[in-house]
KEFI-850136 format. One line per 10 residues: number of its first residue (from 1); for each residue z, y, x of C-alpha. Coordinates in nm, 2 decimals. Each point is the difference from the previous one (the first is absolute). Example, Ala and Ser with C-alpha at 12.3 -4.5 7.8 and 13.67 -1.06 7.14 Angstrom:
<rs>
1) 0.78/-0.45/1.23 ~ -0.07/0.34/0.14;
</rs>
This chain:
<rs>
1) -10.55/-9.54/15.56 ~ 0.04/0.35/0.13 ~ -0.15/0.33/-0.12 ~ 0.01/0.36/0.07 ~ 0.24/0.15/-0.26 ~ -0.17/0.17/-0.29 ~ -0.35/0.00/0.15 ~ -0.24/0.17/-0.23 ~ -0.22/-0.25/-0.20 ~ -0.30/0.23/0.02;
11) -0.27/-0.26/-0.08 ~ 0.17/-0.11/-0.32 ~ 0.05/0.36/-0.11 ~ -0.36/0.08/0.06 ~ -0.11/-0.30/-0.21 ~ 0.22/0.12/-0.29 ~ -0.12/0.36/0.02 ~ -0.36/-0.11/0.00 ~ 0.06/-0.23/-0.30 ~ 0.18/0.27/-0.19;
21) -0.28/0.25/0.06 ~ -0.26/-0.25/-0.12 ~ 0.22/-0.14/-0.28 ~ -0.06/-0.35/0.16 ~ 0.27/-0.25/-0.09 ~ 0.18/-0.18/0.28 ~ 0.15/-0.35/0.01 ~ 0.30/0.01/0.24 ~ 0.00/-0.33/0.18 ~ 0.24/-0.18/0.24;
31) 0.00/-0.37/0.08 ~ -0.14/-0.10/-0.34 ~ 0.28/-0.25/-0.06 ~ 0.08/0.13/-0.35 ~ -0.36/0.07/-0.13 ~ 0.08/-0.24/-0.29 ~ 0.27/0.23/-0.13 ~ -0.07/0.27/-0.25 ~ -0.31/0.13/-0.16 ~ -0.34/0.01/0.18;
41) -0.03/0.31/0.22 ~ -0.31/0.21/0.04 ~ -0.11/0.20/0.31 ~ -0.10/0.00/0.36 ~ 0.24/-0.20/0.23 ~ 0.24/0.22/0.19 ~ 0.14/-0.23/0.27 ~ 0.35/0.08/0.13 ~ 0.05/-0.31/0.21 ~ -0.07/0.18/0.32;
51) 0.28/0.25/-0.06 ~ 0.27/-0.21/0.16 ~ 0.31/0.01/0.21 ~ 0.37/0.07/0.00 ~ 0.08/0.37/0.00 ~ 0.38/-0.05/0.05 ~ 0.26/-0.28/-0.03 ~ 0.37/0.06/0.02 ~ 0.18/-0.33/-0.04 ~ 0.34/0.15/0.00;
61) -0.10/0.24/-0.28 ~ -0.17/-0.29/-0.20 ~ -0.33/0.19/-0.04 ~ -0.35/-0.05/0.11 ~ -0.31/0.22/-0.04 ~ -0.34/-0.16/0.02 ~ -0.36/0.09/-0.07 ~ -0.15/-0.14/-0.32 ~ -0.26/-0.23/0.16 ~ 0.27/-0.18/0.20;
71) 0.00/-0.37/-0.07 ~ 0.30/-0.11/-0.21 ~ 0.04/-0.30/0.23 ~ 0.01/0.22/0.31 ~ 0.27/0.22/-0.16 ~ 0.21/-0.30/-0.10 ~ -0.03/-0.15/0.35 ~ 0.11/0.33/0.16 ~ 0.31/0.01/-0.23 ~ 0.08/-0.37/0.07;
81) 0.03/0.08/0.37 ~ 0.30/0.22/-0.08 ~ 0.15/-0.24/-0.27 ~ -0.12/0.22/-0.29 ~ -0.23/-0.04/-0.29 ~ -0.17/0.14/-0.32 ~ 0.27/-0.13/-0.24 ~ -0.23/0.02/-0.30 ~ -0.23/-0.27/0.15 ~ -0.34/0.15/-0.08;
91) -0.27/-0.26/-0.08 ~ -0.27/-0.06/0.26 ~ -0.23/-0.22/-0.22 ~ -0.23/-0.03/0.30 ~ -0.05/0.12/0.36 ~ -0.08/0.36/0.04 ~ 0.23/0.17/-0.24 ~ 0.10/0.35/0.10 ~ 0.30/0.22/-0.04 ~ -0.20/0.25/-0.21;
101) -0.11/-0.27/-0.23 ~ 0.35/-0.13/-0.03 ~ 0.12/0.34/-0.12 ~ -0.30/0.07/-0.22 ~ 0.03/-0.34/-0.18 ~ 0.37/0.03/-0.04 ~ 0.06/-0.37/0.00 ~ 0.32/-0.17/0.12 ~ 0.10/-0.35/0.08 ~ 0.28/-0.24/-0.11;
111) 0.29/0.22/0.10 ~ -0.11/0.30/-0.21 ~ 0.27/-0.05/-0.27 ~ 0.28/0.01/0.25 ~ -0.11/0.25/0.26 ~ -0.24/0.23/-0.18 ~ -0.38/0.06/-0.01 ~ -0.24/0.16/0.25 ~ 0.06/0.34/-0.17 ~ 0.37/-0.03/0.09;
121) -0.07/-0.02/0.37 ~ -0.26/0.27/0.03 ~ 0.17/0.30/0.17 ~ -0.31/0.22/0.06 ~ -0.37/0.00/0.02 ~ -0.31/0.20/0.11 ~ -0.32/-0.02/-0.20 ~ -0.33/0.18/-0.05 ~ -0.04/0.14/-0.35 ~ -0.33/0.05/-0.19;
131) -0.05/0.34/0.16 ~ 0.00/-0.15/0.34 ~ 0.35/0.14/0.08 ~ 0.25/-0.20/0.21 ~ 0.33/0.02/-0.18 ~ 0.35/-0.11/0.11 ~ 0.27/-0.11/-0.24 ~ 0.35/-0.13/0.05 ~ 0.13/-0.08/0.35 ~ 0.19/-0.26/0.19;
141) 0.33/0.00/-0.19 ~ 0.10/-0.08/-0.36 ~ 0.07/0.31/-0.20 ~ -0.02/0.14/-0.36 ~ -0.29/0.23/-0.08 ~ -0.09/0.22/-0.29 ~ -0.31/-0.07/-0.20 ~ -0.23/-0.30/0.09 ~ 0.09/-0.19/0.31 ~ -0.37/-0.02/0.10;
151) 0.04/-0.24/0.29 ~ 0.15/-0.26/-0.23 ~ -0.26/0.07/-0.28 ~ -0.26/-0.12/0.25 ~ 0.16/-0.35/-0.03 ~ -0.21/-0.18/-0.26 ~ -0.24/0.29/-0.04 ~ -0.30/-0.23/0.09 ~ -0.16/0.27/0.21 ~ -0.05/0.24/-0.29;
161) 0.18/0.29/0.15 ~ -0.13/0.02/0.35 ~ -0.06/-0.18/0.33 ~ 0.34/-0.11/0.15 ~ -0.01/0.07/0.37 ~ 0.36/-0.05/0.11 ~ 0.32/-0.15/-0.15 ~ 0.36/0.01/0.09 ~ 0.20/-0.30/-0.11 ~ 0.36/-0.10/-0.01;
171) 0.06/-0.34/0.17 ~ 0.30/-0.23/0.00 ~ 0.16/-0.25/0.24 ~ -0.08/-0.36/-0.06 ~ 0.29/-0.17/-0.19 ~ 0.23/-0.20/0.23 ~ -0.01/-0.30/-0.23 ~ -0.23/-0.15/-0.25 ~ 0.00/-0.31/-0.22 ~ -0.21/-0.14/-0.29;
181) 0.13/-0.22/-0.28 ~ -0.21/-0.20/-0.25 ~ 0.12/-0.09/-0.35 ~ -0.17/-0.24/-0.25 ~ 0.00/0.22/-0.30 ~ -0.23/0.07/-0.29 ~ -0.11/0.36/-0.07 ~ 0.26/0.09/-0.25 ~ 0.29/-0.15/0.21 ~ -0.14/0.17/0.31;
191) -0.01/0.35/-0.16 ~ 0.35/-0.05/-0.14 ~ 0.13/-0.10/0.34 ~ -0.17/0.30/0.17 ~ 0.15/0.23/-0.26 ~ 0.35/-0.15/0.06 ~ -0.03/0.03/0.38 ~ -0.13/0.36/-0.04 ~ 0.33/0.11/-0.12 ~ 0.19/-0.14/0.30;
201) 0.03/0.13/0.36 ~ -0.24/-0.25/0.15 ~ -0.25/0.08/0.28 ~ -0.30/-0.11/-0.20 ~ -0.31/0.14/0.16 ~ -0.29/-0.17/-0.18 ~ -0.08/-0.27/-0.26 ~ -0.29/-0.19/-0.14 ~ -0.02/-0.25/-0.28 ~ -0.29/-0.23/0.02;
211) -0.11/-0.21/-0.31 ~ -0.08/-0.37/0.02 ~ -0.35/-0.04/0.16 ~ -0.08/-0.34/-0.12 ~ 0.15/-0.34/0.09 ~ 0.37/-0.06/-0.02 ~ 0.12/0.30/0.20 ~ 0.24/0.21/-0.21 ~ -0.02/0.38/-0.04 ~ 0.20/0.16/0.28;
221) 0.19/0.32/0.07 ~ 0.01/0.12/0.36 ~ 0.25/0.26/0.10 ~ 0.01/0.18/0.34 ~ 0.32/0.14/0.13 ~ 0.02/0.26/0.28 ~ 0.29/0.19/0.15 ~ 0.30/-0.05/0.22 ~ 0.06/-0.35/0.12 ~ 0.33/-0.05/-0.18;
231) -0.14/0.14/-0.33 ~ -0.31/-0.22/0.01 ~ 0.20/-0.32/0.08 ~ 0.25/0.07/-0.27 ~ -0.27/0.07/-0.26 ~ -0.19/-0.32/0.09 ~ 0.30/-0.21/-0.05 ~ 0.10/0.17/-0.33 ~ -0.35/0.00/-0.15 ~ -0.09/-0.35/0.10;
241) 0.31/-0.13/-0.16 ~ -0.04/0.21/-0.31 ~ -0.36/-0.09/-0.09 ~ -0.07/-0.32/0.20 ~ -0.21/0.16/0.28 ~ -0.12/-0.13/0.33 ~ -0.03/0.20/0.32 ~ -0.33/-0.01/0.17 ~ -0.10/0.05/0.37 ~ -0.08/0.36/0.09;
251) -0.30/-0.10/0.21 ~ -0.18/-0.14/-0.31 ~ 0.12/0.26/-0.25 ~ -0.12/0.29/0.22 ~ -0.35/-0.13/-0.04 ~ 0.05/-0.06/-0.37 ~ 0.12/0.36/-0.06 ~ -0.29/0.14/0.20 ~ -0.24/-0.21/-0.21 ~ 0.17/0.13/-0.32;
261) -0.04/0.36/0.13 ~ -0.37/-0.05/0.08 ~ -0.08/-0.23/-0.30 ~ -0.08/-0.31/0.19 ~ 0.24/-0.23/-0.19 ~ -0.18/-0.27/-0.21 ~ 0.08/0.19/-0.32 ~ -0.23/0.28/0.12 ~ -0.30/-0.22/0.01 ~ -0.18/0.05/-0.33;
271) 0.03/-0.30/-0.23 ~ -0.36/0.07/-0.10 ~ -0.24/0.26/0.13 ~ -0.03/0.20/-0.32 ~ 0.37/0.08/-0.03 ~ 0.15/0.33/0.11 ~ 0.33/0.06/0.18 ~ 0.23/0.23/-0.20 ~ 0.31/0.18/0.14 ~ 0.26/0.06/-0.27;
281) 0.26/0.26/0.09 ~ 0.31/-0.03/-0.22 ~ 0.38/0.07/0.03 ~ 0.19/-0.25/0.20 ~ 0.19/-0.10/-0.31 ~ -0.31/-0.07/-0.21 ~ 0.01/-0.35/-0.16 ~ -0.28/-0.26/0.01 ~ -0.31/0.18/-0.13 ~ -0.18/-0.13/-0.31;
291) -0.31/-0.11/0.19 ~ -0.16/-0.34/0.03 ~ -0.06/0.02/0.38 ~ 0.27/-0.10/0.25 ~ 0.08/0.28/0.24 ~ 0.11/0.02/0.36 ~ 0.30/0.24/-0.01 ~ 0.12/0.23/0.28 ~ 0.23/0.30/0.04 ~ 0.30/-0.17/-0.18;
301) -0.21/-0.01/-0.31 ~ -0.18/0.34/0.01 ~ -0.34/-0.12/0.13 ~ -0.18/-0.28/-0.17 ~ -0.35/-0.14/0.08 ~ -0.22/-0.19/-0.24 ~ -0.35/-0.14/0.00 ~ -0.17/0.08/-0.33 ~ -0.35/0.10/-0.13 ~ -0.09/0.37/0.00;
311) -0.07/-0.02/-0.37 ~ 0.37/-0.07/-0.06 ~ 0.09/0.35/0.12 ~ 0.13/0.12/-0.33 ~ 0.24/-0.30/-0.04 ~ 0.12/0.04/0.36 ~ 0.06/0.37/-0.02 ~ 0.17/-0.02/-0.34 ~ 0.24/-0.27/0.11 ~ 0.08/0.20/0.32;
321) 0.04/0.33/-0.20 ~ 0.24/-0.18/-0.23 ~ 0.22/-0.06/0.31 ~ -0.03/0.37/0.09 ~ -0.25/-0.08/0.28 ~ -0.36/0.04/0.09 ~ -0.28/-0.24/0.12 ~ -0.26/0.05/0.27 ~ -0.32/-0.20/0.04 ~ 0.06/-0.08/0.37;
331) -0.29/-0.22/0.08 ~ -0.30/-0.06/-0.22 ~ -0.17/-0.34/-0.04 ~ -0.36/-0.08/0.10 ~ -0.13/0.11/-0.34 ~ 0.15/0.35/0.03 ~ 0.24/0.17/-0.24 ~ -0.22/0.07/-0.30 ~ 0.08/0.37/0.01 ~ 0.37/-0.06/0.00;
341) 0.17/0.28/0.20 ~ 0.21/-0.12/0.30 ~ 0.29/0.24/-0.07 ~ 0.20/0.03/-0.32 ~ 0.00/0.32/-0.20 ~ 0.23/0.27/0.12 ~ 0.20/0.24/-0.21 ~ -0.14/0.35/-0.08 ~ 0.26/0.16/0.23 ~ -0.10/-0.22/0.30;
351) -0.37/0.06/-0.07 ~ 0.06/0.37/0.00 ~ 0.19/-0.01/0.33 ~ -0.27/-0.22/0.15 ~ -0.28/0.24/-0.10 ~ 0.19/0.30/0.13 ~ 0.04/-0.17/0.34 ~ -0.37/-0.08/0.02 ~ -0.10/0.35/-0.10 ~ 0.23/0.14/0.27;
361) -0.09/-0.23/0.29 ~ -0.36/-0.10/-0.09 ~ -0.15/0.26/-0.23 ~ -0.36/-0.12/0.07 ~ 0.09/-0.36/-0.08 ~ -0.15/-0.15/0.32 ~ 0.26/-0.26/0.08 ~ -0.01/-0.36/-0.13 ~ -0.16/0.07/-0.33 ~ 0.07/-0.26/-0.27;
371) 0.35/-0.08/0.12 ~ 0.29/0.11/-0.21 ~ 0.32/0.14/0.17 ~ 0.26/-0.28/0.00;
</rs>
């Protein structure tokens, strides 16, 4: 995984310039691991998977710069060799996921509520705009900027602003200690306990509450701790005593957390093919939502997943809005979504900013038509 620093992506630029001149829409494509996510995209395929390699890696500076087509798995392997990681745990979903796709989708894994999102770790980026210009924003250090921090705006932009060619990311050392506790708690009790622990100096890194999945198995709250050895050991003893928890073996829980990240847990198998998977984003302190479907809850209460019909969109979005959140139709069932938009409505202010960004970076509207800016 080596590359010539800042080599010019001439072929990609030529494709964009030709598409702009002909007003031909382009579908920016990486490994295809997130094709299920978002609205359908129109256009000719613009493959970025050949634009790969590490441009620079400075372990002592905790920063890596890679090309957008670089496999996410390759980047994580490189970091692991030096005892470092992408702390926000980006989902893979399948083999072939790329760094550019990771940034464009803006999705984060189980640790997001504790360490931050993809956007928080993007230091800089290079991308090709709708005029076929190669632009550079940000750098390799954290700093405040005036106006839009464009390199971070790319996180979650779904390819609507341009073709990401290179990204600089902040990386972190792997925590010296880790432990997972499990507690037999119902949803209300689990949320209350998470809220209580949230106000205490505990090294909680991730959590997930899983509802009863048939049989006699109770609903369970899993809590992962990461940090200094002494802090993790002290928290384990205290939390287990306080809420009746059991400590699990790290070898097993590592697989379980990866399965949660990539939606391979039993919960993420559709109960019936016509149901859709909804992602509900709410404040961590939100109570149990007034919905008839049992959720899987992550991010200390802030991210909740439910399987429900697409035609129940109004009920789902109303209940989520009541909790000051929003709902995303994350995966559609085999029958489709009946015209239900994947993303919730945004405010007029956000819609205005979104349109201004698109007008500035892609005035001809050639990139990923049909996909809203997240």
